[in-house]
Structure formats: C-alpha cells, structure tokens
ZAROMAR-439410 format. One line per 2 residues: number of its first residue (from 0); their letters; for each residue y, z, x of C-alpha. Coordinates in nm, 2 decimals, always signed. Each point is the difference from the previous one (the first is absolute). Layout:
! ZAROMAR-439410
NUM) a) Y Z X ~ ...
***
This chain:
! ZAROMAR-439410
0) my) -0.08 +0.29 -1.10 ~ +0.01 +0.15 +0.36
2) vf) +0.34 -0.12 +0.08 ~ +0.18 +0.26 -0.17
4) qr) -0.24 +0.27 +0.06 ~ +0.23 +0.22 +0.21
6) ei) +0.26 +0.01 -0.28 ~ -0.22 +0.06 -0.25
8) tq) -0.19 +0.28 +0.22 ~ +0.33 +0.13 +0.04
10) wv) +0.10 +0.03 -0.36 ~ -0.34 +0.14 -0.13
12) ds) -0.03 +0.23 +0.26 ~ +0.39 +0.08 +0.01
14) nk) -0.09 +0.40 +0.06 ~ -0.16 -0.07 +0.31
16) fm) +0.19 -0.28 +0.14 ~ +0.34 +0.06 -0.09
18) vh) +0.18 +0.33 +0.09 ~ +0.35 +0.14 -0.13
20) vp) +0.27 -0.03 +0.27 ~ +0.22 +0.28 +0.06
22) an) +0.38 +0.00 +0.01 ~ +0.02 +0.01 +0.38
24) ar) -0.30 -0.26 +0.02 ~ -0.14 +0.15 +0.35
26) al) -0.34 -0.04 +0.12 ~ -0.20 +0.27 +0.18
28) pl) -0.08 -0.07 +0.37 ~ -0.34 -0.22 +0.01
30) ae) -0.16 +0.28 +0.23 ~ +0.06 +0.27 -0.25
32) ls) -0.12 -0.25 -0.26 ~ -0.32 -0.08 +0.18
34) kr) -0.07 +0.37 +0.10 ~ -0.01 +0.08 -0.40
36) vk) -0.23 -0.28 -0.07 ~ -0.23 +0.12 +0.29
38) ve) +0.00 +0.36 -0.08 ~ -0.07 -0.10 -0.35
40) ke) -0.26 -0.24 +0.02 ~ -0.14 +0.03 +0.32
42) gr) -0.04 -0.31 +0.25 ~ +0.20 -0.22 +0.24
44) is) +0.28 -0.22 -0.11 ~ -0.05 -0.32 +0.08
46) ni) +0.29 -0.22 -0.19 ~ +0.30 +0.07 -0.19
48) qi) +0.19 -0.18 -0.21 ~ +0.37 +0.01 -0.09
50) aq) +0.11 -0.12 -0.31 ~ +0.32 -0.26 +0.02
52) ha) +0.14 +0.12 -0.35 ~ +0.12 +0.40 -0.03
54) ne) -0.23 +0.05 -0.35 ~ -0.32 -0.09 +0.18
56) aw) -0.26 +0.25 +0.14 ~ -0.07 -0.05 +0.34
58) tf) -0.40 -0.04 +0.10 ~ -0.19 +0.23 +0.28
60) gl) -0.32 -0.18 +0.07 ~ -0.24 +0.29 +0.13
62) st) -0.30 -0.08 +0.20 ~ -0.33 +0.24 -0.01
64) id) -0.36 -0.04 +0.15 ~ -0.19 -0.24 -0.24
66) ke) -0.31 +0.21 -0.03 ~ -0.19 -0.23 -0.22
68) ak) +0.08 -0.31 +0.25 ~ -0.36 -0.15 +0.15
70) pe) -0.04 +0.09 +0.30 ~ +0.10 -0.26 +0.28
72) le) +0.00 +0.03 +0.40 ~ +0.32 -0.12 +0.22
74) te) -0.13 -0.32 +0.16 ~ +0.34 -0.02 +0.25
76) gp) +0.21 +0.19 +0.20 ~ -0.05 +0.36 +0.17
78) na) -0.17 +0.15 -0.32 ~ -0.26 -0.29 -0.01
80) gk) -0.33 +0.15 -0.15 ~ +0.18 +0.29 -0.19
82) pk) +0.01 +0.03 -0.36 ~ +0.30 -0.20 -0.14
84) ik) +0.25 +0.24 -0.20 ~ +0.10 -0.18 -0.32
86) ek) +0.28 +0.14 -0.18 ~ +0.10 -0.04 -0.39
88) tt) +0.38 -0.01 -0.06 ~ +0.14 +0.15 -0.31
90) sy) +0.35 -0.07 -0.10 ~ +0.28 +0.28 -0.17
92) lv) +0.29 -0.05 -0.18 ~ +0.26 +0.25 +0.12
94) dp) +0.37 +0.06 -0.12 ~ +0.19 -0.02 +0.30
96) yt) +0.27 +0.24 -0.12 ~ -0.21 +0.29 -0.09
98) gn) -0.33 -0.09 +0.19 ~ -0.18 +0.05 -0.31
100) iq) -0.31 -0.19 +0.00 ~ -0.03 -0.18 -0.32
102) gd) -0.36 -0.13 +0.01 ~ -0.28 -0.20 +0.14
104) ak) +0.16 -0.39 +0.00 ~ -0.33 -0.11 -0.14
106) tp) +0.04 -0.01 -0.38 ~ -0.15 -0.17 -0.28
108) tt) +0.25 -0.28 -0.03 ~ -0.07 -0.08 +0.39
110) ef) -0.38 +0.01 -0.07 ~ +0.06 -0.21 -0.26
112) fa) +0.22 -0.26 +0.24 ~ -0.28 +0.03 +0.25
114) tv) -0.25 -0.09 -0.23 ~ +0.21 -0.32 -0.11
116) lq) +0.04 -0.08 +0.38 ~ -0.40 +0.05 +0.02
118) mh) -0.03 -0.29 -0.27 ~ +0.28 -0.19 +0.15
120) rw) -0.15 -0.01 +0.31 ~ -0.39 +0.04 -0.01
122) ll) -0.06 +0.00 -0.33 ~ -0.13 +0.34 +0.01
124) me) -0.30 -0.12 +0.19 ~ -0.10 +0.07 +0.38
126) hd) +0.27 -0.15 +0.19 ~ -0.15 -0.28 +0.20
128) lg) -0.14 -0.13 -0.31 ~ +0.32 +0.05 -0.23
130) gv) +0.24 -0.12 +0.29 ~ -0.21 -0.33 +0.01
132) it) +0.04 -0.06 -0.39 ~ +0.35 +0.08 +0.00
134) gt) +0.12 -0.18 +0.30 ~ -0.23 -0.33 -0.12
136) aa) +0.17 +0.06 -0.35 ~ +0.36 -0.02 +0.22
138) fm) -0.10 -0.33 +0.12 ~ -0.12 -0.11 -0.34
140) ml) +0.36 +0.10 -0.13 ~ +0.19 -0.18 +0.25
142) fl) -0.23 -0.31 -0.06 ~ +0.13 +0.03 -0.36
144) ti) +0.33 +0.04 +0.08 ~ +0.03 -0.33 +0.22
146) sg) -0.21 -0.20 -0.23 ~ +0.21 +0.10 -0.31
148) li) +0.31 -0.08 +0.21 ~ -0.12 -0.35 +0.03
150) lw) -0.09 -0.06 -0.36 ~ +0.39 +0.14 -0.11
152) fp) +0.15 -0.25 +0.23 ~ +0.04 -0.35 -0.18
154) ak) -0.26 -0.25 +0.04 ~ +0.26 -0.27 +0.09
156) ik) +0.27 -0.01 +0.25 ~ +0.19 -0.22 -0.24
158) sw) +0.03 +0.29 -0.27 ~ +0.13 +0.23 +0.24
160) kn) +0.37 -0.16 -0.07 ~ -0.06 +0.07 -0.34
162) sh) +0.16 +0.37 -0.06 ~ -0.12 +0.00 -0.36
164) fw) -0.38 -0.03 +0.16 ~ +0.08 +0.26 +0.21
166) kq) +0.11 +0.26 -0.22 ~ -0.32 +0.00 -0.18
168) gf) -0.14 +0.21 +0.30 ~ +0.23 +0.25 -0.02
170) ki) +0.05 +0.12 -0.36 ~ -0.23 +0.12 -0.30
172) kt) -0.01 -0.19 -0.31 ~ +0.00 +0.33 -0.25
174) dg) +0.01 -0.21 -0.33 ~ -0.30 -0.22 +0.10
176) sw) -0.39 +0.03 -0.12 ~ -0.19 +0.30 +0.15
178) kr) -0.13 -0.25 +0.27 ~ +0.32 -0.12 +0.10
180) ln) +0.12 +0.35 +0.06 ~ -0.32 +0.11 +0.15
182) fd) +0.03 -0.31 +0.26 ~ +0.40 +0.06 +0.05
184) mh) -0.06 +0.39 +0.10 ~ -0.29 -0.10 +0.23
186) ka) +0.20 -0.30 +0.14 ~ +0.38 +0.18 +0.03
188) lg) -0.12 +0.34 +0.10 ~ -0.25 -0.12 +0.26
190) fy) +0.28 -0.17 +0.16 ~ +0.26 +0.26 +0.02
192) af) -0.28 +0.27 +0.12 ~ -0.15 -0.24 +0.27
194) vf) +0.20 +0.07 +0.28 ~ -0.04 +0.39 -0.04
196) vt) -0.37 -0.06 -0.09 ~ -0.11 -0.20 +0.27
198) im) +0.17 +0.25 +0.28 ~ -0.24 +0.26 -0.16
200) ai) -0.28 -0.23 +0.00 ~ +0.09 -0.07 +0.38
202) tg) +0.03 +0.36 +0.11 ~ -0.30 +0.12 -0.23
204) py) -0.28 -0.10 +0.24 ~ +0.21 +0.17 +0.31
206) fa) -0.17 +0.34 -0.13 ~ -0.34 -0.15 -0.06
208) fd) -0.12 -0.20 +0.30 ~ +0.07 +0.10 +0.36
210) wy) -0.04 -0.35 +0.10 ~ +0.27 -0.10 -0.24
212) kk) +0.25 +0.28 +0.13 ~ -0.04 -0.11 +0.37
214) nf) +0.07 -0.38 -0.08 ~ +0.27 +0.08 -0.25
216) sg) +0.17 +0.20 +0.28 ~ -0.09 -0.25 +0.25
218) al) +0.17 -0.29 -0.23 ~ +0.30 +0.20 +0.03
220) gt) +0.00 +0.04 +0.37 ~ -0.11 +0.36 -0.01
222) vp) -0.28 +0.26 -0.03 ~ -0.08 +0.24 -0.27
224) ln) +0.22 +0.31 +0.04 ~ -0.17 +0.29 +0.20
226) kn) +0.10 +0.33 -0.15 ~ -0.21 +0.23 +0.22
228) nt) +0.25 +0.23 +0.22 ~ -0.17 +0.04 +0.37
230) le) +0.34 +0.07 +0.16 ~ +0.01 +0.34 +0.18
232) sk) +0.27 +0.26 +0.02 ~ +0.13 +0.10 +0.38
234) ll) -0.14 +0.40 +0.02 ~ +0.20 +0.15 +0.30
236) ta) -0.10 +0.35 -0.02 ~ -0.29 +0.12 -0.20
238) sq) +0.25 +0.25 -0.17 ~ +0.22 -0.28 -0.10
240) kp) +0.06 +0.05 -0.38 ~ +0.01 -0.36 -0.26
242) ld) +0.40 -0.04 -0.09 ~ +0.08 +0.10 -0.33
244) ln) -0.10 -0.25 -0.25 ~ +0.38 -0.02 -0.17
246) ai) +0.08 -0.13 +0.32 ~ -0.22 -0.28 +0.02
248) va) +0.13 -0.12 -0.36 ~ +0.33 +0.03 +0.16
250) nv) -0.09 -0.21 +0.27 ~ -0.18 -0.28 -0.26
252) nk) +0.29 +0.02 -0.21 ~ +0.25 -0.11 +0.31
254) iy) -0.29 -0.25 +0.08 ~ +0.04 -0.15 -0.38
256) py) +0.32 +0.15 -0.17 ~ -0.10 -0.09 -0.35
258) sg) -0.11 +0.18 -0.31 ~ -0.38 -0.01 -0.04
260) sv) -0.32 +0.22 -0.03 ~ -0.12 +0.10 +0.35
262) kl) -0.39 +0.06 +0.09 ~ -0.08 +0.20 +0.29
264) al) -0.36 -0.04 +0.13 ~ -0.05 +0.34 +0.20
266) pk) -0.21 +0.00 +0.38 ~ -0.37 +0.18 -0.04
268) ds) +0.04 +0.13 +0.34 ~ +0.26 +0.08 +0.27
270) ig) +0.04 -0.33 +0.17 ~ +0.00 -0.21 -0.34
272) si) +0.34 -0.17 -0.11 ~ +0.16 -0.01 -0.33
274) av) +0.00 -0.33 -0.18 ~ +0.27 -0.04 -0.26
276) qk) +0.05 -0.25 -0.28 ~ +0.32 -0.05 -0.17
278) aa) +0.06 -0.20 -0.33 ~ +0.28 -0.04 -0.28
280) sg) -0.06 -0.05 -0.35 ~ +0.18 -0.12 -0.32
282) fi) +0.13 -0.25 -0.23 ~ +0.05 -0.27 +0.24
284) ts) -0.13 +0.10 +0.33 ~ -0.22 -0.07 +0.27
286) aa) -0.31 +0.18 +0.01 ~ -0.06 -0.12 +0.39
288) id) -0.11 +0.34 +0.21 ~ +0.15 +0.07 +0.32
290) rv) -0.21 +0.19 +0.23 ~ +0.06 +0.21 +0.33
292) tl) -0.23 +0.19 +0.24 ~ +0.19 +0.32 +0.16
294) dq) -0.11 +0.27 +0.27 ~ -0.08 +0.31 -0.23
296) ys) +0.18 +0.20 +0.30 ~ +0.28 -0.18 +0.09
298) ge) +0.05 -0.24 -0.31 ~ +0.04 -0.30 +0.26
300) vl) -0.08 -0.29 -0.15 ~ -0.34 -0.13 +0.11
302) kl) +0.01 -0.33 -0.20 ~ +0.19 -0.15 -0.26
304) dr) -0.10 -0.26 -0.29 ~ +0.30 -0.09 -0.16
306) ya) -0.08 -0.23 -0.31 ~ +0.35 -0.21 +0.05
308) dk) -0.13 -0.08 +0.37 ~ -0.33 -0.15 -0.09
310) tt) -0.06 -0.41 -0.06 ~ -0.05 -0.13 -0.35
312) ge) -0.35 -0.05 +0.11 ~ -0.03 +0.37 +0.09
314) ki) +0.25 +0.15 -0.31 ~ -0.28 -0.19 -0.24
316) va) -0.31 +0.18 +0.13 ~ +0.22 +0.34 +0.03
318) sv) +0.09 -0.03 -0.38 ~ -0.30 -0.19 -0.12
320) kf) -0.12 +0.28 -0.24 ~ +0.38 +0.01 -0.16
322) ih) +0.01 -0.39 -0.01 ~ -0.34 +0.02 -0.21
324) tg) +0.11 +0.27 -0.22 ~ +0.35 -0.07 -0.06
326) el) +0.18 +0.31 +0.14 ~ +0.16 -0.22 +0.31
328) fg) +0.31 +0.02 -0.18 ~ +0.02 +0.31 -0.19
330) tf) -0.01 +0.03 -0.39 ~ +0.12 -0.36 -0.05
332) sk) -0.30 -0.19 +0.16 ~ -0.23 +0.30 -0.17
334) ii) +0.13 -0.14 -0.34 ~ -0.05 -0.33 +0.10
336) yf) -0.33 +0.02 +0.11 ~ -0.07 +0.21 -0.31
338) ia) +0.09 -0.29 -0.21 ~ -0.20 -0.27 +0.21
340) al) -0.30 +0.24 -0.03 ~ +0.02 +0.01 -0.38
342) ia) +0.05 -0.40 -0.01 ~ -0.30 -0.04 +0.28
344) ts) -0.22 +0.24 -0.27 ~ +0.08 -0.27 -0.26
346) lp) -0.05 -0.33 +0.17 ~ -0.39 +0.05 -0.03
348) vt) +0.02 +0.07 -0.37 ~ +0.25 -0.28 -0.10
350) gf) -0.21 -0.25 +0.26 ~ -0.29 +0.06 -0.16
352) fi) +0.14 -0.06 -0.36 ~ +0.11 -0.34 +0.17
354) wl) -0.36 -0.06 +0.12 ~ -0.13 +0.06 -0.33
356) nk) +0.24 -0.20 -0.22 ~ -0.09 -0.29 +0.24
358) rk) -0.36 +0.06 -0.05 ~ +0.00 +0.00 -0.37
360) sa) +0.25 -0.30 -0.02 ~ -0.29 -0.21 +0.24
362) kg) -0.28 +0.11 -0.24 ~ +0.22 -0.15 -0.30
364) kp) +0.04 -0.34 +0.13 ~ -0.27 -0.30 -0.11
366) tr) -0.17 -0.11 +0.27 ~ +0.02 -0.33 +0.13
368) ha) -0.31 -0.26 -0.03 ~ -0.07 -0.29 +0.26
370) vp) +0.14 -0.32 -0.19 ~ -0.25 -0.32 +0.00
372) an) +0.15 -0.28 +0.23 ~ +0.03 -0.22 -0.31
374) vn) +0.18 +0.23 -0.19 ~ +0.42 +0.04 +0.00
376) ar) +0.09 +0.31 +0.12 ~ +0.30 +0.04 -0.25
378) ts) -0.17 -0.09 -0.32 ~ -0.38 +0.06 +0.08
380) fp) -0.09 -0.29 -0.19 ~ -0.18 -0.31 +0.17
382) kr) +0.23 -0.25 +0.11 ~ +0.02 -0.30 -0.29
384) pk) -0.08 -0.39 +0.13 ~ +0.31 -0.21 +0.00
386) pn) +0.02 -0.19 -0.28 ~ -0.12 -0.39 -0.01
388) sq) +0.32 -0.24 -0.04 ~ -0.25 -0.29 -0.04
390) pa) -0.08 -0.08 -0.40 ~ -0.37 +0.08 -0.07
***
C-alpha cells in the first residue's frame, strides 16, 4: 500500500499538491515566495523543495520554536549548560506562479499513510519494541524464502535434464482440484516473487537494528550514510548577504544538468552552509540522490556527493530505502514491488492450506502395527510348513 503513497496523495489532494500552469509558465523568484510564506505564517524558512514537474506545487518548510517540547540542556559547544532550542517544522504547499499558499502539506491522506508506515515499521507500538518485532519478522521471511526455494528445486540432479519436470515449477494447473491449484499458486507465484521478497527481507532489518545497519554497510565496504551538515560558509564581512537562492539553484543545475526535483536545506545561522539534494522521477528513472553542499554567500562547492561516483557498495547503502520500497527505478519497479508484495501476502495463506491438507491426509492413513517375527509381512499369515514328501 505504501509503495504508491505519493501518487495516491497527489491524486486525492490534488487541490493542494497540483497547480494550474499558466501560458508563460514562469515561476516567481524564490526570495519572493519565501517572503510571502514568512509574512503569512511567521517563522524561519528551513527547507524548500522545487518540484520536477511544472504542474506540482513547491514545498516550503517553516520552522518555529517548539514550546511543547520537553526542556533539555546543551551538552556540547559554547552553549553547553544552556536550554536547548527545539524547533518544529510545518510544510506548506505553494503555487510557484502566483505565490498563493495552497495549504498545509499535512492532509488526512498523508496522515493515513503516516499511520500505514507506523504499522509497517513498528506495528503502532513503541519504536524500540515494534522495531525488534518487525526486524525479527524480516529475518523469518528471509528464512522462509530461502527454504522455500530449496524445496522448489528438484530433489534429484538427474531430473534437472527433464524439461517437463521443470515446467511444473513455473505454471499453475487451473483445471485441477482446489488443492492442486492452491499448491501450484504457492509454488509458482512464490518462485516469481522470490528475488523481490528476498530483497525486502534483507533490507528490512537495516531500519530496525543499528548493529545490522553497521554490519550491512561494513560488508559492502562502507559506512551508514551521515546526513548531518557541519560544513561552514565563509563570512568575510559582517554586512555580507547570502547569495540569491535562484543563483544557488542555477549552480546546482550546472553541476547536475538533468531534470529533477531540488531540495534546499537552508542554514540556521550566518555561518551555516546550504545542503542540496537533487533526484529525478519517472516511469523508468533512477531515484538515486545527488548531493552538494554550497557556501551560502559565494555559492562555492564545499562538498560534492555524486551518486555516479560512488562504489557499488556505497550506492547500495545510499539507496537502501529505495531498494526496500521499490522506488529505485521509478514507477516501473514500484509496480513490480506492488505485485511482489501482494504475492508475499498470499504465501502464508496458501502455505497454511498446504500444511492443513497434509495434516488431514496424515490423520486419514491407517496406523501400521509391529508384525511378529513368525508372520509373513506381505500376507500377515503364519508361515506354513513345507509338505512332507514321504508317505505316511
């Protein structure tokens, strides 16, 4: 269900997420759009997401002080011992052509899918406990897929040369009994979904266990992705002003010259830098994220994190979420994952009926009793003595 949450949300709440594209299709400057949001809602613009498609609204994240948060003290840095300032961010959808704020990005649909995610990852429980349960369930699913594949393969090597023997594992006999239909559905559909369900099972514990995340990354020769932005901009004079955001976006598009959505994480203070992410979407398009960190005054590249330059292991770790959800290759891979997830949902049902039918068959068989030593096992009669050939 969660695979198509973005598409479903945009369709259900199209009045907020979609915009009318005018004839000239020229967006207002980011500075003007940001000013309108700050004036109407009051707060600090912490992030901006520029949509890839012209008919999609842009998202502006507005951060305000969270007065309901529990008070905590800073433990490091020059502010150690002082109350920690906690912020909460509210995202607003804005028409980039008119500057009209179309509403809060949180809708009943987004809240529904947030609940779906809570169910999937934590079973609506406390995160530590729920994560252990779902992570363990992923290990169990991995065991079932591997053991199921072993049972699927022919038992005898000699039979591998018989093509008819192999065909039975790929097709479903629809004109047989319901027991045969159930067995073939479990066997054939399970084989077709094996690769994708196994990938889901392998990547699932990555989000549940820190030890698994570290070992998973270590096995691929890398470390978990660190998204913290600690690079500083060079403030030369006290009166120096940040570079125009449109110029920042232009620099990013020069570095990554392809059509995609751009997300800007703006600095909290005068020495922070701007962290930018760019990614493309489409029917068959890599959802890999390119990153770059820029000086907020000069636009100078402080750090370049190009996805194409990563090793295979680094690519897998950087895209593990997309690999788990099926978003890695756009809508095409999401459709495949959707079908594979439906099959995975059916496997416990068909597997249960296979077990139930075998249990009933075992109960219906007569019990074999021990046969006495002087009783022929075939006839269950005592052995007759050989006839005497001598006359009486």
